[in-house]
C-alpha positions as CSV (number, residue, x, y, z in Angstrom):
1,M,-68.8,-93.0,-34.4
2,N,-70.7,-96.1,-34.5
3,A,-73.9,-93.6,-34.8
4,L,-71.9,-91.9,-38.0
5,S,-71.8,-95.4,-39.3
6,I,-75.1,-96.4,-38.9
7,L,-76.5,-93.3,-40.4
8,A,-74.1,-93.7,-43.1
9,A,-75.7,-97.3,-43.7
10,D,-79.0,-96.5,-43.4
11,H,-79.8,-93.0,-45.0
12,P,-77.0,-92.8,-47.8
13,I,-77.9,-90.2,-49.9
14,W,-78.8,-87.9,-47.1
15,F,-75.9,-88.6,-45.2
16,V,-73.6,-87.8,-48.4
17,L,-75.6,-84.7,-49.2
18,A,-75.5,-83.0,-45.7
19,F,-71.5,-83.9,-45.4
20,T,-70.8,-82.6,-49.1
21,L,-73.1,-79.5,-48.3
22,V,-71.5,-78.3,-44.7
23,W,-67.5,-79.4,-46.2
24,F,-68.6,-76.8,-48.4
25,V,-70.3,-73.9,-46.4
26,V,-67.2,-74.9,-43.7
27,V,-64.5,-74.6,-45.9
28,L,-65.6,-71.2,-47.8
29,F,-66.6,-70.0,-44.4
30,V,-63.3,-70.6,-42.7
31,T,-61.3,-69.5,-45.2
32,G,-62.8,-66.3,-45.8
33,M,-62.5,-65.9,-41.6
34,A,-59.1,-66.8,-41.8
35,S,-58.4,-64.7,-44.3
36,S,-59.5,-61.7,-42.6
37,K,-57.8,-62.5,-39.2
38,L,-54.5,-63.1,-41.0
39,R,-55.2,-59.9,-43.3
40,K,-54.1,-62.6,-46.5
41,P,-56.2,-62.7,-49.8
42,Y,-58.8,-65.2,-49.7
43,G,-57.8,-68.3,-52.3
44,E,-53.8,-68.1,-51.2
45,V,-51.8,-69.1,-47.8
46,T,-55.1,-69.3,-45.7
47,A,-57.5,-72.1,-48.7
48,M,-54.4,-73.9,-48.9
49,V,-54.2,-74.0,-44.8
50,V,-57.9,-74.6,-44.0
51,R,-57.7,-77.5,-47.1
52,L,-55.0,-79.0,-45.3
53,A,-56.9,-78.9,-42.3
54,V,-59.6,-80.4,-43.8
55,A,-57.7,-83.3,-45.2
56,V,-56.3,-84.7,-41.7
57,G,-60.1,-84.3,-40.1
58,L,-61.2,-86.5,-43.4
59,L,-58.3,-88.9,-43.0
60,L,-59.5,-89.3,-39.0
61,L,-62.1,-89.3,-39.6
62,I,-62.3,-92.4,-42.1
63,G,-59.8,-94.2,-39.8
64,R,-62.1,-93.9,-36.7
65,L,-65.0,-95.2,-38.9
66,G,-62.4,-98.1,-39.7
67,W,-62.7,-97.3,-43.7
68,L,-58.9,-96.9,-44.7
69,Q,-59.0,-100.2,-46.2
70,E,-62.1,-100.0,-47.8
71,A,-61.4,-96.9,-49.0
72,G,-58.5,-97.7,-50.9
73,I,-56.2,-95.1,-48.8
74,A,-54.3,-98.1,-46.9
75,R,-53.1,-99.9,-50.0
76,L,-51.7,-99.8,-54.0
77,G,-54.8,-102.2,-54.9
78,R,-53.9,-103.0,-58.5
79,W,-51.0,-103.0,-60.8
80,Q,-53.7,-103.3,-63.9
81,A,-55.5,-100.4,-62.3
82,W,-52.0,-98.0,-62.3
83,L,-51.6,-99.4,-66.1
84,L,-54.3,-97.9,-67.0
85,A,-54.1,-94.8,-64.9
86,L,-50.9,-93.9,-66.3
87,G,-52.5,-94.4,-69.6
88,G,-55.2,-92.1,-69.0
89,L,-53.5,-89.5,-67.1
90,L,-50.7,-89.3,-70.9
91,Y,-53.9,-88.8,-73.1
92,I,-55.9,-86.6,-70.4
93,C,-52.8,-84.5,-70.2
94,C,-52.1,-84.2,-73.8
95,A,-55.7,-83.4,-74.2
96,G,-55.9,-81.1,-71.9
97,L,-53.0,-79.0,-73.6
98,Y,-54.3,-79.3,-76.8
99,A,-57.5,-78.2,-75.6
100,F,-56.6,-75.2,-73.6
101,Y,-53.3,-73.9,-75.6
102,D,-53.8,-75.5,-79.1
103,K,-50.7,-77.7,-78.8
104,P,-50.1,-81.1,-76.7
105,A,-46.6,-80.0,-75.4
106,L,-46.1,-78.8,-71.7
107,D,-43.3,-76.5,-70.9
108,V,-41.4,-78.7,-68.4
109,G,-38.9,-75.9,-67.4
110,S,-41.6,-73.4,-66.5
111,L,-42.1,-76.0,-63.5
112,V,-37.9,-75.3,-62.3
113,R,-37.4,-71.2,-62.8
114,L,-41.3,-69.8,-62.2
115,P,-41.9,-69.8,-58.5
116,A,-45.6,-69.5,-59.7
117,A,-45.7,-73.0,-61.5
118,R,-43.7,-74.0,-58.0
119,M,-46.8,-72.8,-56.1
120,I,-49.4,-74.3,-58.1
121,A,-47.9,-77.9,-57.8
122,G,-48.0,-77.4,-53.8
123,T,-51.2,-75.8,-53.2
124,S,-52.5,-78.3,-55.8
125,L,-51.1,-81.1,-53.8
126,I,-53.4,-80.0,-50.4
127,Y,-56.6,-79.1,-52.7
128,V,-56.6,-82.3,-54.3
129,L,-55.4,-84.5,-51.4
130,H,-58.7,-82.8,-49.6
131,E,-61.2,-83.5,-52.2
132,E,-60.2,-87.0,-53.1
133,L,-60.4,-87.8,-48.9
134,L,-64.0,-86.3,-49.3
135,F,-65.5,-87.3,-52.5
136,R,-63.3,-90.6,-53.5
137,G,-62.5,-91.1,-50.1
138,L,-65.3,-90.8,-47.7
139,V,-68.4,-90.1,-50.2
140,L,-68.0,-92.8,-52.2
141,T,-66.7,-95.4,-49.9
142,V,-70.5,-94.6,-47.8
143,L,-72.5,-95.1,-51.2
144,H,-70.4,-98.0,-52.1
145,R,-71.2,-99.8,-49.0
146,A,-75.1,-99.1,-49.1
147,W,-75.3,-100.3,-52.9
148,G,-72.3,-102.0,-54.7
149,H,-73.1,-105.1,-54.4
150,T,-74.5,-105.5,-57.6
151,T,-73.5,-103.9,-61.1
152,P,-75.8,-101.2,-60.8
153,G,-75.5,-99.9,-57.4
154,A,-71.8,-99.6,-58.1
155,I,-72.4,-97.5,-61.2
156,A,-75.1,-95.5,-59.2
157,S,-72.5,-94.6,-56.1
158,V,-69.8,-93.4,-58.8
159,A,-71.9,-91.7,-60.6
160,L,-73.5,-89.6,-57.5
161,T,-70.2,-89.4,-56.3
162,A,-68.9,-87.7,-59.3
163,A,-71.7,-85.7,-59.3
164,L,-71.2,-84.0,-55.7
165,F,-67.7,-83.4,-56.9
166,A,-69.0,-81.6,-60.4
167,V,-71.2,-79.2,-59.1
168,P,-69.0,-77.3,-56.6
169,H,-67.1,-76.2,-59.8
170,L,-69.7,-73.5,-60.8
171,V,-68.1,-71.3,-57.8
172,S,-66.5,-70.6,-60.8
173,L,-68.9,-68.6,-62.0
174,F,-67.3,-65.8,-59.1
175,M,-64.0,-66.1,-61.0
176,G,-64.5,-64.7,-63.9
177,L,-65.9,-67.7,-66.2
178,S,-68.2,-67.3,-68.4
179,R,-72.1,-69.4,-67.2
180,S,-71.7,-72.2,-70.8
181,A,-68.0,-72.7,-70.5
182,A,-68.6,-72.7,-66.5
183,W,-71.6,-75.6,-67.3
184,L,-68.9,-77.0,-69.8
185,L,-66.4,-76.9,-66.7
186,V,-69.2,-79.2,-64.6
187,A,-69.8,-81.8,-67.3
188,Q,-66.6,-82.3,-67.9
189,G,-66.1,-82.8,-64.0
190,W,-68.3,-85.6,-63.2
191,V,-67.1,-87.4,-67.1
192,I,-63.7,-87.4,-65.3
193,A,-64.7,-87.7,-61.8
194,V,-67.0,-91.2,-63.3
195,W,-63.6,-92.3,-64.8
196,W,-61.7,-91.8,-61.4
197,G,-64.3,-93.4,-59.0
198,A,-64.5,-96.4,-61.0
199,L,-60.5,-96.7,-61.0
200,V,-60.9,-96.7,-57.1
201,V,-63.8,-99.2,-56.8
202,W,-62.3,-101.6,-59.6
203,G,-58.6,-101.1,-58.6
204,G,-59.4,-101.1,-54.5
205,S,-57.0,-97.6,-54.1
206,L,-57.6,-93.9,-54.1
207,W,-54.0,-93.2,-54.8
208,P,-54.5,-93.8,-58.9
209,A,-57.6,-91.4,-59.1
210,V,-55.2,-89.1,-56.6
211,L,-52.5,-89.4,-59.2
212,L,-54.6,-88.2,-61.8
213,H,-56.0,-85.4,-60.5
214,Y,-53.0,-84.0,-59.5
215,V,-51.1,-83.9,-62.4
216,V,-53.7,-82.2,-65.0
217,N,-54.6,-79.8,-62.1
218,V,-50.6,-79.0,-61.9
219,V,-49.7,-79.2,-66.0
220,V,-52.8,-77.3,-67.6
221,P,-52.0,-74.2,-65.2
222,V,-48.8,-74.3,-65.0
223,Q,-48.7,-74.1,-69.1
224,G,-50.8,-71.2,-69.0
225,L,-48.2,-69.0,-67.4
226,T,-46.8,-68.9,-70.3
227,V,-49.0,-69.6,-73.6
228,P,-52.0,-67.5,-73.9
229,M,-55.7,-69.7,-73.5
230,V,-57.3,-70.4,-76.5
231,T,-60.4,-68.3,-77.0
232,P,-63.4,-68.0,-76.7
233,D,-63.5,-70.3,-72.5
234,T,-65.9,-72.0,-74.1
235,L,-63.7,-73.9,-77.0
236,A,-61.5,-74.8,-74.3
237,Y,-64.2,-76.2,-72.4
238,R,-66.2,-78.3,-74.6
239,R,-63.1,-79.7,-76.4
240,L,-61.9,-81.2,-72.9
241,L,-65.4,-82.4,-72.2
242,W,-65.0,-84.3,-75.7
243,F,-61.4,-85.1,-75.1
244,S,-62.9,-86.6,-71.1
245,I,-66.0,-88.6,-72.7
246,P,-63.6,-91.9,-73.6
247,L,-62.2,-92.1,-70.1
248,G,-66.1,-91.7,-68.4
249,M,-66.6,-94.8,-70.7
250,L,-64.0,-96.7,-69.9
251,G,-64.7,-96.2,-66.4
252,V,-68.5,-97.4,-67.2
253,G,-66.7,-100.6,-68.9
254,L,-65.1,-101.2,-66.3
255,L,-67.7,-100.9,-63.4
256,L,-69.5,-103.4,-65.4
């Protein structure tokens, strides 16, 4: 683990680029292999199991590197960060519901009565944990250790981490999303990830970002089980991008 830590310190950009690429390929390949062996549809139970295994592996790796405190995993952080997170959560949930469904109100009963809603809530928790442990946990820690001693360095570490988080969302092109909507999703993912990353760096804990990421990932899809999405899809993602920009700017403000 000493060699890995030295590599991360000496070549932080190459380390995070290589690690992110390996993560992406491994998750897709292993999920495909597991789906074939178990004869389960790709993206259902097998994807959840693979991502849970990856999350556990990432947690063990960060622990072996001695970064659990530094990555914000073993601490709750500032109470002010939690207050900002809760305010931002209310804002982005209402914004997301309006962006996709034209009204900022959630049918809470869906979570209780619809099995699909409960499945979304369960799978989203695993997906979010594994993504946050990778990006705001490992990747951001590596970059912040290398550059975070200055304000420009802190901003750069958050911005690059956000980019590495956002770009893989282009896989949505293979899930039926139009090209323009997919690029809007990538842009929105980058902006909102700047907010999450800044909150982790400034607040000292990974868990506010986990909460924000998880609730939004549940609320919007669950509403879609009972309410039709606005058309065209670019309208929803363009709205969401514009609504996310104030949070991204707030994140930069925290780092400044």
